C-alpha positions in Angstrom: -24.3 -17.7 11.2 -26.8 -15.1 12.4 -25.9 -11.4 11.4 -27.5 -8.9 13.9 -27.7 -6.1 11.0 -30.9 -4.9 9.0 -31.1 -5.6 5.2 -31.4 -1.7 4.9 -28.1 -1.6 6.8 -26.2 -4.1 4.8 -27.6 -2.4 1.4 -26.1 0.7 2.7 -22.8 -0.9 3.7 -22.4 -2.6 0.3 -23.3 0.8 -1.7 -20.5 2.7 0.2 -17.9 0.0 0.1 -14.9 0.7 -1.8 -12.0 -2.1 -2.7 -8.7 -1.2 -0.7 -5.9 0.0 -2.4 -3.3 -2.5 -3.6 -0.7 -3.1 -1.0 2.2 -3.5 -3.7 2.0 -1.0 -6.7 5.3 -2.1 -8.0 8.1 -4.8 -8.0 7.4 -8.9 -8.2 4.5 -8.8 -5.6 2.7 -6.4 -7.6 3.1 -8.0 -11.0 2.0 -11.4 -9.1 -1.1 -9.7 -7.5 -2.1 -8.2 -10.8 -1.6 -11.4 -13.0 -2.6 -14.4 -10.5 -6.4 -15.5 -10.4 -8.2 -15.8 -7.4 -7.9 -18.7 -4.7 -10.9 -20.6 -5.8 -9.4 -21.3 -9.2 -5.9 -22.3 -8.0 -4.5 -19.0 -7.8 -2.3 -19.8 -11.2 -1.1 -17.0 -13.4 -1.9 -19.0 -16.6 -5.4 -20.5 -16.4 -5.0 -21.5 -20.5 -3.1 -24.3 -19.1 -6.3 -26.1 -17.4 -9.1 -24.9 -19.7 -7.8 -27.5 -22.4 
């Protein structure tokens, strides 16, 4: 993949980036989003089960 953006522009964008607000702030989906691991780790809610 080729990105036609200068390194200084990328650095500026990274410095100004802020994560988006959570889509769900209450209810079951908010609880799940708060508790779940990343998809690269399996999107599970209890990583301790897999670390043993």
